[in-house]
Structures are given as structure tokens and as C-alpha cells.
N, C-alpha and C positions, 0 to 999 in steps of 0.2 A: 796699374790704375792710372788713368789719364789725369793730368793736372787740372785742378779747379782753381781759377784765379782767386787771389785773396780778396779782391773786390766783390766777389760773389758771396762771401761769407756773411750771413746775417749779422747785423749789429748785436752785440751781447746785451741782453737785458732790455731789448725793445719791448714795448707793450703789445701784447697780443689781444686784439679786440675780440669780444665774444658777441657775434651778431645774431639777432633774431631772424627767423625765416619769414619776415614781412617785407613789404615794399622797400622800406628804408634800409633794412639789412641787406637785401638783395642788391640794391643800387650801390651801396657802399662797397660790397664785395666785388662787384663788377668794376667799379672805379679803381679799386686797389689793383686788381689784375691788369687792367689796361695800363696802369702806371708802372708795371713791372714788379709789383710786390707779390708776395706769396700768400695765398688764401686757401685754407682747408675747407672742403665742402662735402656734403653727403651725396652719395649715389645710392642705388638700391642694394649695392654689394657692401662696400666699406666706405669710409671717408677717404677722399683723395687730397693730396697736397698739390694745389694748382698753381701753375705759373704760365704766363703767356708763351705759347709754343713758338711764336715768331720772334721772341726776344731772347737772344742768347744769354744775356746776363741773368734774366729771370730763371731760365732753365738751369744755368749753372748754380743759381741760388737754391734750387730744389735739391740738387746733389749735395751741396754744402750743408743745408739744414738737416738732411737725413743722414749725412755721412755715408752716402750711397756711392758705390764704385761707378765711375763714369763710363765703364764698358758695359753697363747694364741699361738697355734701352728703356724708354718710357712710353706709356700709352697716351695718345692724343685723344681728348674727349671733344666731341662736336655735337651740335644739336640735331643733326639730320643726316640721312643718307646723301642728300645733295651736297652738303658741306663736306662729308667724307670723300666724295668722289673728286672734289677739287684738290685733294691732297694725295690720295692713293688710287691705284688702278684697281677698281673693284669690278670684276667680271667673272663669268663662269660660276664656279662653286661659291666664290666669295659673294657674288651678287645674289645668288640663290639664298645663301644663309643670311645676308643682310636684310633681304626682303622678308624672310621668315621670322627673324628674331630681333631686329632693331625696331624700336628701342628695347634694350635688354642686356642681360649679363653676358654678352658675347663680345670678345675683341678679335678683330681680323688683322692678321699680318699680311700685308700686300706690298706690291712694288710701289716705291715712292715716285711720285711725279716730279719731273725736273723743275716744273713751275710751282711746286708746292710752297716754297718760301718759308719752310720751317727751320728752326735752329738745328745745326748739325748735331748738337749734343742729344737731341731728342732721340735720334736713331742710333746713337753711339757709333757713328761711322758706317752703318750698314746701308744697303740700297733698298731696304724695306722699311715700312712704317706700321706701327700698331695703332688701330683706330677703333673707337667705340662710341656708340650713341646710348647714353645711360637711360634707364627706364625709371626716372624720377623727375616729376614735373619741375621741382625746384632746381635740380641740376641743369635741366635743359633751358629753363628760363635764365639761369645765370649765364650759360654759354651763349645764348642769343644776345644778352646784353653786352657781354664782353666783345663779341664780334670777331673773335679769333679763336683758333684751336687752343685748347688748354691742356698742357702736359700735366698729368696727375697720377703719380704712383701713390700707394697707400700713405696716409699721413701719420707716419711713425718713424722713429729712428730706424735706419736700415738694419734688416735682419731680425727686428723685434716683432712682437705680436701686433697684427693690424688692428686699427681702431674701428669700432662700430658705433661709437657715441662721441659727441663733441668733447666730453670730459676725458676720453682716452687720448684724443689729439692733444689737449692741453697738458695732460700728464707727461707726454714725451717731447712736445715742441713749443710749449709756452716760452715766450721770450725770444724765439728764433724765427717766427713767422708773423706776418702782419695781422692776420685775423683767422677766425674759424666761423663759418656760417652754420648755425645749429639747426639741423633739420630733424632732430630726435634720433632714436636708434634706427639703424639700417634694417631692412627686411630680410635680405638674403644672407648676409653675414660672412660669406667667403667671396673672394675676388672673382672676377669674370673668368669664364672659360676662354682660352686663347686658341684660335685655329690659324695655322699657317696656310696661306693660299696663294703664295707668290709665284709658284711654279706650275700652276694649273691643277695641283692636287690639294685636297683638304687634309691637313695633318693636325692631330691634337698636340699642341705645344705645352698646354697647362690645363689640367682639369679645373673646373670652377663651378659657378652658380648655374650654368646651363648644362644639364646632364648630357653625356655623350650619346645616350640612346636617342634623345630628341634630335640631335644633329644628324645622326645616321638616318633616322626616319625621314627628316626633311630632304636629305640628299638622295635617298633611295639607294644608297650603296655604302659599304664600309669606308671608314677613314683610311687614308694611306698611312704607312708606317712612319714613325718619328725620324727626323733627321738627327744625326749625332751632334752633340754640343762640344765643339773642339776645345780642349783644355779648360773646361768649365766656363768658357766664354759664352754668355747667353745669346741666343738669337731672338729671344722674346723676353719680356719681363717675367719675374717670378721663377726663373729656372736655376738660380744658385742652389747648390746642394744643401747649404745650411741657411735657413730662412724661417721667418715667423716664430722666432725662438723666445721662450721665457728665460729668465735667469736660471731657473731650476732645471736640473736634468730631467729628461722625459723618457719613459719606457713604454712601449706600445704592446698591444695585444695581450693585456694582462687580465687573467681571470682570478688570480689570487695575489693581491699586493704583498710585497715584502714588508717587514717591520720598518716603520718610519716613512713609508711611501704614502702619499695622498692620492686617493683614487678619483679620477675623472671618469665617471660612469657613463654607460649607454645601455638603455633598457632596464629591466627590473633587477638591478644588482643591489646587494646590501652593502652598507658601510661606505658609500661614496661621499667624498667631501662635497662634490658638486656632480650633478648628472646632466649630461647634454640633452637627453630626452628619456625620461622614465618609460614613455610609451614606445620607445624604439623608432621614433619618427625622424627620418634623415633630414627633412627640411627644418624641423625644429632644432636638431643637433647642429646643422650648419649655421643657423642664425645665432646659436648660443656659443659656438666654438671659441671665438676670439675673446668674447666677454668673460667666459669662464676661465680661460687660460690667464687672462689678466688678473682676475680675482685671486686665483691661486698664486700667481706670481707676487701679488701684493702682500700675501700672507706669509711669505718666507721662501727659503731656498731648499726646503725638504723636497726630495724627488717626487715627481708626478708620474703616477701609473695610469694608463688609459685603457679602458675596456676595449675589446675588439669591436671594430666598426665594419659592417657589411661593405664589401667593395663593389657596389653597383649604384647607379644613379648618382645622387649627391654624395654618397659615401666615397666615391673615388676622389672628389675634391677634398673632403675631410681628411681622408687617409694621406693624400699628397701633402697637405699642410702639416699633418702630424709627423710624417716621415722627415720633413725638412726641419721641424722643430726639434726632433730627436737626433738629428745628424750631428756628428762630431764638429766642434767649432774651433776656429783658429785661435 
């Protein structure tokens, strides 16, 4: 893990402002980000922990606040395709996908422009950069006011369950960041789909809020095979083997919970402590996933058993997050 300078560590016990999603809150959030402070803000997927992507100290502060390994790259959020093209080389399949799905829950990993001027910690030393235009008017308005790309991983301690409400952010990061801009609960509920397109091919690096089927349909051809992740070193955000994890152990694909397990259900199952979607709706399940995991986590450390989730559409993203939540932990 690369060294994060002590100066980047957030001051202990700093007050974290809870900002409303009005003009005053938006202006204050943008002011703090321009000043190099950390601000959590909503997107359509989850809440992100934002720092000015051109300010090395601010980006280092993101890693320090989250306890995130600095070999794990960050997504830069920008308000438009034009802004993204100033930072990365967006052409071919990447341009086709950007035009089809931005704004939206799609992150593109493309070659970094030499003139981009972003902090080196954003890319974790890689020659590629992850870019996204979020599909939430509040988020884009904030990015416009900041006037710089904003690095923003999920606003939670590293490896823990991602936040879909401002209260989730405060649960994990209160006192370690300057503010959270409260835009209410997020709509999609799982992070963006990440497509690698730096080598002329479109590759799925992380399933997410945009189903793979929609991407394939837009391209008119299948995605290329994934590249290997050498030594568990990520080439894009969200690729660590253990991630999105509650404190309780998690067991997947369960049709009959063991004694003492709490069932996180899907579909018309009996005896669930919580149900992602009694109707078996994958979009509803994705929106509920992290909130329900957090609720179970808050109730204790008894094991969590999870009903089988269909592995198509948004089910791929849900299963990806669940596999990482269930993975062995260091």
C-alpha cells in the first residue's frame, strides 16, 4: 500500500456539516470542494466521497478518510462528455457508450491525456483514468459549480457497505469529512458499471447499475473478455476481492437458512428478516441492497444468509457485490 502523508489525514473530531439540497447547501458544498475539503454527495447510484481531482492533498484525504488502499484507483466525476474528453481519450467504443448512456450509471476507463492535470493518486499510477457523468441533476449542478473534476469513491470506510442515504455516510465518516450534501435516498442503489475501453476493446471490469445487456445492445457486439488483475492489484475501482462487507459473515444462494442465520430474502420466501424484493424485481432489489445490508449489520453479528439472485440484468451487479461481501477478509 502506498504511503498517505500524515498531513492528508482528516482532523479528528471535525464537525461534519449536513447540507440541504438547496441553493445554499449546493453553494457551500462547492465552496468546500474548491478549497480542498472532502464533501459527500449523492448520485443516482450511491453517495460518493468527493475531493477536488486536481488537488493532490484533497485526493490523499479521500484515501485517508476511507482507509482505502492507495493502489485502488478512483472515479472522476464530471458534468458532461465535453468535460470528460478534456481528461481522457474517449473514442471508438468508449465514445459510442458515452453518447448512449451519459449521464448515467456507467464509468469508462480510458487512456489518460497527458494534459489532464489530475492528481496522480486518482489513477493510482496507471496510464488510464475512470470517468463518469452522473445522472442526477443535483450532482451535475455541484460539479458545474466546482469547476474541476471531482474524485469520488463511495462515501464509506473502505471495504464496508456502500451508502445510499446521507445518514449512512454520517454513520461511517462523521467527524472525518467536511460535509455531506443530502439529496435523499439514491435511486439505483448499486455502483456504476465499469467498462474498460483503453485498448480499443470494450471490457466489463465491474458489473453495476447499467445492465450488460444494454451495453451489448448499444455496441451491437459482445464485450471482450476481462483482463487479469495482477496480484489483486485493481485496474479499476471496485475490483478488490473482499469489498462491500458488513461485520457479520455472509452466506449466499441459501434456500434454507441454518439455525441462527438471518435471511436476506429475494422473491416470495418465508421467514426473511428483510426482503430485497418480495416481487422478485431486480431493480427494486438493487435499490434496497446496501440499505438492507446496513440494517442487518446494525442489528448484530449473527450470520446473514442471502436468497439466490438471478444472474442476469441488474442481478449480475447484485451478485458481484454479494460475492465480495461474502469473501474471506484479512
